[in-house]
C-alpha positions in Angstrom: 40.6 269.7 255.1 40.1 266.0 254.1 40.3 263.3 256.6 43.8 261.7 256.7 42.2 258.3 256.7 40.3 259.1 253.5 43.4 260.4 251.9 45.3 257.3 252.8 42.5 255.1 251.4 42.6 257.1 248.1 46.4 256.8 247.8 46.1 253.1 248.5 43.5 252.7 245.8 45.7 254.6 243.3 48.7 252.5 244.2 46.7 249.3 243.8 45.4 250.5 240.4 48.9 251.3 239.2 50.1 247.9 240.5 47.1 246.2 238.7 47.8 248.0 235.5 51.5 247.2 235.7 50.7 243.5 236.4 48.3 243.4 233.5 50.9 244.9 231.2 53.5 242.5 232.4 51.1 239.6 231.8 50.5 240.9 228.3 54.3 241.2 227.8 54.7 237.7 229.2 52.1 236.3 226.9 53.8 238.1 224.0 57.2 236.7 225.0 55.7 233.2 225.4 54.1 233.6 221.9 57.3 234.8 220.4 59.2 232.0 222.1 56.5 229.6 220.8 56.9 231.0 217.3 60.7 230.7 217.5 60.3 227.1 218.7 58.0 226.4 215.8 60.3 228.0 213.4 63.3 226.1 214.8 61.3 222.9 214.6 60.4 223.6 211.0 64.1 224.4 210.2 65.2 221.1 211.8 62.5 219.3 209.8 63.7 221.0 206.6 67.3 220.0 207.2 66.3 216.5 208.0 64.2 216.1 204.9 67.0 217.7 202.8 69.6 215.2 204.2 67.3 212.3 203.4 66.8 213.6 199.9 70.5 213.9 199.2 71.0 210.3 200.1 68.5 209.3 197.4 70.4 211.4 194.8 67.3 213.1 193.4 67.1 214.9 190.1 67.7 218.7 190.1 64.0 219.4 189.7 63.0 217.1 192.6 65.8 218.6 194.9 64.6 222.1 193.9 61.0 221.3 194.9 62.2 219.9 198.3 64.2 223.0 199.0 61.6 225.6 197.9 58.6 223.9 199.6 60.7 223.3 202.8 61.9 226.9 203.1 58.4 228.1 202.3 57.2 226.3 205.5 60.2 227.5 207.6 59.5 231.2 207.0 55.8 230.8 206.2 56.1 232.3 202.7 53.3 232.3 200.0 55.7 230.4 197.6 59.1 230.4 196.1 61.3 229.3 193.2 64.8 228.2 192.2 66.5 229.4 189.1 69.8 227.8 187.9 72.4 229.1 185.6 72.1 227.1 182.4 74.4 226.0 179.6 74.2 229.5 178.4 75.8 231.2 181.4 74.1 234.5 180.5 70.7 233.2 181.6 69.0 231.7 184.6 66.4 229.0 184.0 63.5 228.1 186.3 64.1 224.7 187.9 61.0 224.8 190.2 58.3 227.4 190.9 55.8 226.5 193.7 52.1 226.5 192.8 51.1 229.6 194.8 54.3 231.6 194.3 53.6 235.2 193.3 55.2 236.4 190.1 58.9 237.1 190.5 59.7 238.4 187.0 58.5 241.3 185.0 55.7 240.7 182.6 55.9 242.1 179.0 52.8 244.2 178.0 51.9 241.8 175.2 51.8 238.9 177.7 49.5 240.9 180.0 47.1 241.6 177.2 47.1 238.0 176.1 46.5 236.9 179.7 43.3 239.0 179.8 41.9 236.6 177.2 43.7 233.4 178.4 44.9 233.4 182.1 47.1 230.4 181.3 49.3 232.6 179.1 50.7 234.4 182.2 51.4 231.2 184.1 53.1 229.6 181.0 55.2 232.7 180.5 56.4 232.7 184.2 57.2 229.0 184.2 59.0 228.9 180.9 60.9 232.2 180.8 64.6 232.3 181.5 66.0 235.4 183.1 69.1 237.2 182.1 71.8 237.2 184.8 71.6 240.9 185.1 67.8 241.2 184.7 65.1 241.8 187.4 65.5 241.2 191.1 66.8 237.6 190.4 69.7 238.9 188.3 70.3 241.7 190.8 70.7 239.2 193.6 73.1 237.2 191.6 75.1 240.3 190.7 75.4 241.6 194.3 76.3 238.0 195.4 74.6 238.2 198.8 71.1 237.6 200.2 68.7 240.5 199.9 65.3 241.5 201.3 63.1 243.2 198.8 60.3 244.8 200.7 58.4 246.1 197.7 59.2 244.2 194.5 57.2 246.5 192.1 59.2 249.5 193.2 62.6 247.8 192.8 64.9 249.6 190.3 65.1 246.5 188.2 61.4 247.0 187.1 61.6 250.6 185.8 61.4 249.5 182.2 58.1 250.5 180.8 57.8 247.4 178.6 58.6 244.9 181.5 56.2 245.9 184.2 55.6 244.5 187.7 52.4 245.5 189.4 51.8 243.0 192.3 52.2 243.9 195.9 54.9 241.4 196.9 57.9 241.2 199.2 60.7 238.7 198.6 63.8 237.2 200.2 66.5 236.2 197.7 69.8 234.4 198.1 72.5 233.5 195.5 73.3 229.8 195.5 77.1 229.2 195.4 79.2 226.1 195.9 83.0 225.7 195.7 83.3 229.4 194.5 80.9 228.8 191.6 77.5 230.5 191.0 74.8 227.9 190.7 71.6 230.1 190.7 69.2 232.0 192.9 66.7 230.9 195.6 63.6 233.1 196.2 60.6 233.0 198.6 57.8 235.6 198.5 54.8 236.9 200.4 51.9 239.0 199.2 51.0 242.1 201.1 48.1 240.4 202.9 50.5 237.8 204.3 52.4 240.4 206.3 56.0 241.5 206.0 59.1 239.3 206.5 60.8 240.0 209.8 64.5 240.3 210.4 64.5 236.9 212.0 62.8 235.5 208.9 65.6 236.9 206.8 68.2 235.5 209.1 66.6 232.0 209.0 66.2 232.2 205.2 69.9 233.1 204.8 70.9 230.0 206.8 68.6 227.8 204.9 69.9 229.1 201.6 73.5 228.3 202.7 72.5 224.7 203.5 70.6 224.5 200.2 73.7 225.6 198.3 75.8 223.0 199.9 73.1 220.3 199.2 72.8 221.3 195.5 76.5 221.5 195.0 77.1 218.1 196.6 74.2 216.6 194.6 75.8 217.8 191.4 79.2 216.3 192.4 77.6 213.0 193.1 75.5 213.1 189.9 78.6 214.0 187.8 80.6 211.3 189.5 77.9 208.7 188.8 77.6 209.8 185.1 81.4 209.6 184.8 81.4 206.1 186.2 78.7 205.1 183.8 80.5 206.6 180.9 83.8 205.0 181.9 81.9 201.6 182.1 80.5 202.1 178.6 83.9 203.1 177.2 85.5 200.1 178.8 82.9 197.9 177.1 83.6 199.7 173.8 87.3 199.2 174.4 86.8 195.5 174.9 84.8 195.2 171.7 87.6 197.1 169.9 90.2 194.9 171.5 88.4 191.9 170.0 88.5 193.5 166.6 92.4 193.7 166.8 94.5 190.6 166.1 94.6 188.3 169.0 98.1 187.0 168.2 100.8 186.9 165.6 99.9 185.2 162.3 101.8 182.3 160.8 102.9 183.3 157.3 105.3 181.1 155.4 108.7 182.8 155.0 107.9 185.7 157.4 107.6 186.6 161.1 105.0 189.3 161.8 104.3 191.1 165.1 102.0 194.0 166.0 100.8 196.0 168.9 98.3 198.8 169.7 98.8 201.2 172.6 95.8 203.6 172.9 96.3 207.1 174.3 92.7 206.9 175.7 90.3 204.0 176.4 89.2 204.0 172.7 91.9 204.0 170.0 91.7 205.7 166.6 94.5 203.4 165.3 94.1 199.9 164.1 96.0 197.1 162.5 94.9 193.9 161.0 95.9 190.7 159.3 93.9 189.3 156.4 94.4 185.8 154.9 93.6 186.3 151.2 94.2 182.7 150.1 96.3 181.6 147.2 99.4 182.1 149.4 98.8 185.8 149.8 98.5 187.6 153.1 97.3 191.2 153.8 98.7 193.5 156.4 97.1 196.8 157.2 97.8 199.7 159.6 95.6 202.8 159.8 95.2 206.0 161.8 91.8 207.9 162.0 92.1 211.6 162.6 91.0 212.6 166.1 90.7 210.4 169.2 88.1 208.8 171.3 84.7 207.3 170.4 84.2 209.0 167.0 87.6 207.8 165.8 87.0 204.3 167.2 83.7 204.0 165.3 85.4 205.1 162.0 88.1 202.6 162.7 85.6 199.7 163.1 83.9 200.8 159.8 87.2 200.9 158.0 88.2 197.4 159.2 84.9 196.0 158.1 85.0 197.7 154.7 88.5 196.5 153.9 87.8 192.9 155.0 84.8 192.8 152.7 86.7 193.9 149.6 90.3 192.6 150.2 89.8 188.8 149.3 88.7 189.7 145.8 91.4 192.2 145.0 95.1 191.5 144.6 96.1 195.1 144.1 96.3 197.0 147.5 95.6 200.4 145.9 92.4 199.1 144.2 91.3 197.6 147.5 91.8 200.9 149.2 89.9 202.7 146.4 86.9 200.4 147.0 87.1 201.2 150.8 87.3 204.9 150.1 84.2 204.8 148.0 82.3 203.0 150.7 83.4 205.3 153.6 83.4 208.7 151.9 79.7 209.4 152.2 79.7 208.6 156.0 82.9 210.5 157.1 82.6 214.0 158.4 84.4 216.7 156.5 86.9 217.3 159.3 87.9 213.6 159.5 90.0 211.3 157.3 91.9 208.0 157.5 95.6 207.4 156.7 96.3 203.8 155.8 99.1 201.5 154.6 98.0 198.2 153.1 100.5 195.6 152.0 100.1 192.1 150.5 102.8 189.5 151.1 103.3 186.9 148.5 104.5 183.7 150.1 105.6 182.3 146.7 108.3 184.9 146.0 108.6 186.6 149.4 107.9 190.0 148.1 105.5 192.8 149.3 103.1 194.9 147.3 102.4 198.1 149.2 99.9 201.0 148.8 100.1 204.0 151.1 96.9 206.1 151.4 98.3 209.2 153.0 100.0 207.2 155.7 103.6 207.8 156.9 106.2 206.0 154.8 107.0 202.5 156.1 110.6 201.9 157.1 112.6 199.1 155.3 115.8 197.7 156.8 118.2 196.0 154.4 120.3 193.4 156.1 122.9 193.5 153.3 123.7 197.2 153.8 122.5 197.7 157.4 120.7 200.8 156.3 117.0 202.0 156.6 115.0 203.1 153.5 111.7 204.9 153.3 108.9 203.3 151.3 107.1 206.3 149.7 104.4 204.9 147.5 102.1 207.7 146.3 98.6 208.0 147.7 95.8 210.1 149.2 94.2 209.6 152.6 90.8 208.0 152.7 87.7 210.2 153.2 89.1 213.3 151.5 87.9 212.6 147.9 84.9 210.7 146.7 87.2 208.6 144.4 88.3 210.3 141.2 91.4 212.0 142.6 92.1 209.2 145.1 92.2 206.6 142.4 94.4 208.7 140.1 97.2 209.4 142.7 97.2 206.2 144.8 99.6 203.6 143.4 101.1 200.2 144.3 104.8 199.8 145.1 106.6 196.5 144.6 109.2 195.7 147.3 111.6 192.8 146.8 112.6 191.3 150.2 115.6 189.2 151.1 116.3 187.1 154.2 116.9 189.3 157.2 115.2 192.3 155.7 112.6 194.0 158.0 109.7 196.4 157.5 108.2 198.6 160.1 104.6 200.0 159.8 103.8 202.7 162.4 101.3 205.5 163.2 102.3 209.1 163.8 101.9 208.6 167.6 105.4 207.1 167.5 107.4 209.9 165.8 105.3 212.7 167.4 105.8 211.4 171.0 107.2 214.3 173.1 109.5 214.4 176.1 109.5 216.7 179.1 111.3 219.3 177.1 108.5 219.2 174.5 110.8 217.7 172.0 109.5 215.2 169.4 110.9 211.7 169.1 111.1 212.4 165.4 111.8 210.5 162.2 115.6 210.4 162.8 115.4 208.8 166.2 112.7 206.4 165.1 114.8 205.3 162.1 117.9 204.8 164.2 116.0 202.8 166.8 114.5 200.6 164.1 118.0 200.1 162.5 119.4 199.0 165.9 116.5 196.7 166.6 116.0 195.1 163.2 118.6 192.3 163.8 116.5 191.2 166.8 113.6 190.1 164.6 109.9 191.2 164.5 109.2 190.7 168.2 112.5 192.3 169.2 111.7 195.3 167.1 108.5 196.0 168.9 110.1 195.5 172.3 113.1 197.8 171.5 110.9 200.5 169.9 108.6 200.7 173.0 111.7 200.8 175.3 113.2 203.6 173.3 109.9 205.6 173.4 109.5 205.1 177.1 113.1 206.2 177.8 112.6 209.3 175.6 109.2 210.4 177.0 109.9 209.5 180.6 106.8 209.9 182.9 105.0 212.2 180.6 101.5 211.3 179.4 101.0 209.5 176.0 99.5 212.1 173.8 98.4 209.9 170.8 97.6 206.3 169.9 100.7 204.2 169.1 100.5 201.3 166.7 103.5 199.2 165.4 103.6 196.3 163.0 107.0 194.7 162.2 107.6 192.2 159.4 110.7 190.1 159.2 111.7 188.2 156.1 113.2 184.8 157.1 
């Protein structure tokens, strides 16, 4: 039988050994906890640094490629990835285009067999293919992430179902974190970071941090796009206003003084740039030209054609006393430069101060209205003619003719563009020819300026607060 003292010493030794082992294990656990805490602190610090850099970048309004680089390189550091990339949905919404791929990023798309064979001879072929290839919105892990519309952790890329096509193979040992980029309910693209096998696997915490960083990135990209679009819109509006000012200068700056007549005109564009125009041309020899025109379409293209038309007519009008012949010369000048889907309707009249009459030619334009003071009735001036830009000249010159109009004191003529009679009210009803003729008949005794004022008032009363859908141009002529 052992000595009790010896037994006590042995038990004491065992207890001390157990306590020492427990203390050592606790120290190891404490070191592990401190290391994890240190790693979390480092990760948190990298995340704050990423968000700080991202905020500064947004203030500078960077280009999409620069912002993509800041995001990818920043998140690579946060989760210690090998590399990453951003793909954006392009103009063709069926494809994602690479915006930025970091230098050491592992391949993230499948490689066709012919590219792999070519890369055996020229390694640059593989890099070029990866950096230039767009990805279908339903192709590979990138398309898969977009389709499921949520962040995913792909632990083994080469065994993902997206790469089972024998012709589009993926052979690298890579894991990846992917997140769709969305802003204001709209898909923007996909963000990816990746590691090779030797880098170790992504942890659940890495995935959680990546998800948060991707959400912040989506917000940053979306806001950057809004700011960029707003800036581009402001710049475009500025350019259009400058163009409108140039166009305004091309329009008459006041009413002309023509012996025996009072003449007034106005142009009300539906947009910043008008496709309508009117002009006054002093032809000499007591003759005075008046023109009104409407270019098909609206906006900048119509405004450019308008300016060309004005210049062409002013160049030929002084040498031609026949309005139809002047328009024929303009048509021959413009026809080669007008698109097939565009044309110009125009009415050009020449007032003769010696006899007070008007010679009118109507190139596909709406008939002018003639108010006869003697009868108090309105007539339509329907001289035959074809719109400019439809025919090279043969047909135009055969069908376009002059019309002589004898005017007496108190008679009035109204030239207008179709924006007047086609104006609509809240019930989608058109102002129409009948209303326009009646408004002109009632306004004619007020003279040329009164006609324009009354016609605009009638239009406003008819359309109410609805938007102006087309350019409106009016020219009134009163025979004294």
